[in-house]
N, C-alpha and C positions, 0 to 999 in steps of 0.2 A: 356395391356395398351389401351387407347383409341386411336382412329385415329386422332392424332394431329401431327403437325410437330414440331420436336425438333431440336434445334441447333446441337446437337451431337446425332443423332437418334440411331445409332448402340450402342454407349456407354450407352446411356440412357436405352435401351432395356435390355442390359447385366446387368446393375446395378439393374434394376427392378426385373430381374430373380434372381439375387443373393439375394436381399432383401427378395423375396418371399421364397427362399430356407431356409434362416435363420428363417423367421417367421414360416414356417412349422415345423421346428425342435424345436424351443423354445417357440413359441406362446407368446412372450413378458414376459416370466417368469423370465428373468435375468436382471442384471444391465447393464448399458451402456458399461462398459469395456468388458464384455463378448460378447456382441453384436458387438462391435467394432472389436474385434479379429476375431469373426466368419464371419462377413461380409468381412473382409479382405481376409480371406481364400476363401470364396465363390467367390469373385471378381477375385482373382488370378487364380482360377480354370477355369474362363471364359476367361483368357487371358488379363485381365486388370491389370495395374500397380497401386498399392495402396501405399500411404504414409499416415500413421495414425498419429494423434496428432502432426501435423506440426505447429510449432510456427512461426508466422510472426510478423514483426514490423509494427506498426501503425504510420502514419505521418499526421500532420496537418500543412499546410503552410510550408512544408519543415523541420518541427521539429518533432523528434520522441516523441510521446506522450504515448506510451505503447505498448503492444503486445496482440496478440490473438492467441488462439490455435484452429486450424481447426481440426474437428473430422477426416475427411478423404479427401484426394485429389486423384482423379482418373485421370490417364493419364495426369497429369499436366494441365487438362482443366475443370474438374468438382469438385465442392466442395460438400461434404455430411456433413450435420449437423444432428447427430443422436439424437433421442429422444426416451426414453424408459419409457413410462408411459401409463396408460390406455387411457387417453384422451389428445388431443392437445389443448392448449389454444391459443387465438388469438395472443399472443406474440410469441409462438412457430412458428407460420406460417409466421411471418414476417421474 
């Protein structure tokens, strides 16, 4: 990782290492569900707590308007949105 300040520097470094471990093993050859499970294993092996496919309610002006499924939540502080494709689009980066 480059020399930048991250809000959760230690956790970010461990997540980066876990992602790298998964990439070295599979090199993007599998679907998101396989990567999701593999990344959860890699993060747990580094001492991180992972919750996969967490469903949350969405609200607008106090009214529930739907729900959203978060790919992974790490230590209840970091959200990971997985993308398993050859190239990221501008919409993926947002």
